[in-house]
N, C-alpha and C positions, 0 to 999 in steps of 0.2 A: 664649155660649161654648160650645163642644160638651161638655165636661167641666168639672164642677165640681175634680175629682182625676185627674192624669194622669202616670203615670211612665213613666221611658225608661231599657230596661236598667239597673235602680236594683241595686247591686251595695253591700254590704258584708262586709269581711274587717276580722277580728279574729285578734290570732297567726299572721297567715298562712293562716287557715283562712274562705272563703266562708259565713258564716252568711246570707246572701241572696244570692241569683245572677240577675242579668240579669230582675228583677222590671218587667213592664209592667204596669200597672193602670188601669184607665179608670171612672170612678166621674160619672154622668150627674147633672145638678141636678135635684134633688124625686125622687131616687129614696131608696129604701134600698138600700146594697150591702152582702151578708152576705158576709165574709170567713173562711173555715172552712180547716180544716188541723190536722193531728195536733198531739200538743205538741210545741213544740221544733220546728215546720216554719218557723217565721219571722215569724209574725203579729204578734208584740209588737214586733221588731226592725222590719220595716217602718211599724209605725203611730210608734215612736217619729220615724223619719227624717222621716215625714210633720209632725209635731209641730214638728220643728227641735230635740229632745232630742239626736238624733244626727245627724251629718254624714255622705251616704253617701261609701263610697270613691270609686265611680266611678256614672256614670248621672245624671239631671237628674227634678226633680219640679215640676210645674205644678201651682199651686192658685189657683183663680179666675182662671185664664189667663196668670198672673204666674210666672216661674222662682222656685222659693224659695231664698234665700239666708240667712246667718246674721245679715241686716239687715232683714229683712220682716216689722218690727213691725207694721204694717198688716193684713198680711194674717193674722196668729196673732189679732190683736184680733176678727177675723170668724169664730171657729174657738172650738167648746169640746171638751172631750177628757176623756179619763178612759184613764188607762195603768195597767195591774195592779191596785194595791192603793190607793185614796185617801187623800193623807195630809193630814190637819188639824194644827190646834193641839189636844190632847187636853185642855186645863183650860179651854177656853172655850168655847161654848154653841154647837150647830149653826148658829141665827142669827146670831149675834159672826164664827162663820169664814164664812158667806155675806155678812154685811156687809163684812170686811177685804177679801175677794175682790172685791168691789164696787170697793172704794178702790183697790186694786191694778190694776183695771181701767179705773179713771177712769169707773165706767160709775154714771150715779145717775139713776135711775128710781122713783118713788113707788110701793110697792106690790108692787115684784118679789120680794123678797125672802120676803113672804110668799105670794106667788101659786106661786112655785117651790117652797115648804116644802109649800103645799095640794095641789100637781101630786102629789108623791111620798107624801103621807099621812104628814107629818113633824110636823105643827102642834103635837101634845103634847109630844114631845121636844125642841121646838126649842129650849127655855129650859134643858135640862139639859146638863151638860159632856159634849163628844163621845167622852171617858174612858168612859162611862156607857153608852155604843150597841154593839147587836152589831154583827156582821161584816156583817147583812144591812142594818143602820140606815145603817151605814158608808157602804155601796154606795149607798144611797138619796140620802145626801146627798151623794154624789160626781155622782150622776146631778144633781140641785138645782143644784150650784154649777156644771155644765157647761154648763146649758140656764141659768142666773141673765141673763147678757146677751144673751137674745135671737140668740144666734149666727147664720150661715147654713149652717155646714158642723157636724156633730158626729162625730167620732171616739170611737167606745166600745169599749174592749177588755174582753170577756167583761162586761158591767154588769149580768149576772145572777149573778153570780157570789156565793156567801153568803144567796141569797133562798131564801125556799119557796116553793111552787107559786102560792100567792095571789099574793106580790111579782114573780114573774116575771110572772104573768098582768098584773098591772097596768103591767108598766115595758115589756112588748109592747104594751098598750094606749097606754099614753104616745108609745112611739116613732112608732106609726102616728100618732096625732093629733099629733105637733110636724110630721112630713112632711106630711101630706095638710092639717092647717089652720095652719100657719103657714110651711109651705112652707120647712123645714129640710131640708137632703140629708145624709145618716146615713150613715154607715159602720161596723159594727157587726164586731165577731170573736166566735164561739162554738164552744164545742166541742160544743153541746146541737143537732142539726142540727134538731129539730123546732121551737126557738124560731128559727130563720132561715128554716125553711121556712113559715110563719105569718106571717112580717113582709117577708121580701126582695123587694124585685123582679128583682134580676143578683146573682149569687154569683159568687166568686172564690176559686177551689181552690187553695190553695198546699203543698208537699209538699217538706220536705229543701230548703227556701229557694228553689224553684223554682216559679214560677206557671204550674199545672196545664192551668188552662182558666177563660176568662170567660164566662158563660151566663145566659141570662134564665129565671124560674123556668117564663115561658109555656113555652119551648124545652123545657125537663126534663120538661113536662106532654106535650109531644110525643113524648116521646125513650120507646122500646122499652127499659127498665130490666130486662128479666128475666135473670133468673140461675138456675141451678143449683146445687141446696143437698143438699149429699154430708154423709151420717154415714156413718164408719168405726173399727172398733175403734184402728185402728193409724193415725192421723192421720200420722206421720211418713213412714212406708211411702207412703202414698196421695200426699203430697206430693210424694216424690222420684218416682213415677209421673207424676204431673204433670207436671212440670217435665222431666224427663229423658228418659223416656220418649214423651211426647206433646209434648213442647216448647211447655207454656202457660207463660204468666207471668202473665196478668191471674187471678189468685184469690187469696182471703184465707183462712188459717185463723182461725176465731172464737175468742172466748173460751170458749166451751163446748163446742171441738173441731170444732163442725161447719164446713164446708168451702163457701166461695160460691165458684163458678166462672163469669167474667163474659164469658168468651169466645164469643161469640156465634158462632161457625163450630163447635162440637163438640158435637154430640147426645150425648141421654141415653144412647142404643145403643151409640155409640162409646165413652162415658166408662164404661160399666158394663163393656161388653167388653174395653177392655182392663185395666181395674183387675182383674178376675176373671184375666185371664191370664197376671197379675203377681202372683197369689196375694194377692190384696188383699180382705179380705171388706165385702161392702157393707151397711149394715142398710137404708138409707133413701136413695134420689136420685129426687130429683123438680125440677119447673122452678116459679120460684117469680116474682113480680111485684115490684117494687121502687119506694123514691119517691127523695125526697130524700137521705138515708142510704145507700140503693143507689147511688145516681150518685157521691156523695161516698167509699165504698168502692172503687167500681171506679176511680174517678180516682187514688188514691192506696191501690192494691192491689199488694202485693210478693208476690213468690214465698215469702216467712218472714212468722209469725207476729210 
């Protein structure tokens, strides 16, 4: 099969508003697919439809080459997932929660629970009630549960949420191992672009419920991700000049007030001249090179911050 996951014009409407609009995505077998987008972009909504928690308003989903329906029980057995915050029986231990999951899934393989606990570094806490776990420990237990039944496909929504840098590094290494050594296809969303950059083979960028682009990391490495970095005292006035006087739309105002212009057709000389002629003081202006973060910001750039 060409793709493990394929959606066609996937749309979800709630209370008359499209929260996901005509999303077509393609996840290849054996890859790590990074699903990127700002908060509220529609990442979790798409993943809820992929795991049959939500039904699409229109459009279709194919997983393992089969159209996903409300009765796709066998397809779902081949998947593991974490969506939003993992939920457990708080009064039970981590090991008991995993044992219940195996019972629920009809999965019986000697040593699988201990193996999952070991992979996530939870051996010492396995006998403690989950109510005593930190957020990061619950996140790791959620990943342990997701990989417990040796799924062919993992769908993980922000799996490093609540983890410290060491925990994030551990999960990053684990996902690489699962993909390369266990041949598990992984779709992972994250707002931490550096995490995705370090592990993904392909990325899909979604913004305002619409898929902006799917592109391989190799292609991104070959792109010129240069941008103009502009620092001015009056950010609002500068943004007005960029949009209304120069007709630019592909720029972004950063949290520190810096403006990044991603339009490759404009030069530093032209930008500086136009700003000065419109009484905008320029503190600094220069050309910078970027990485996945710059590509992501470029794809989701708006006229206003």
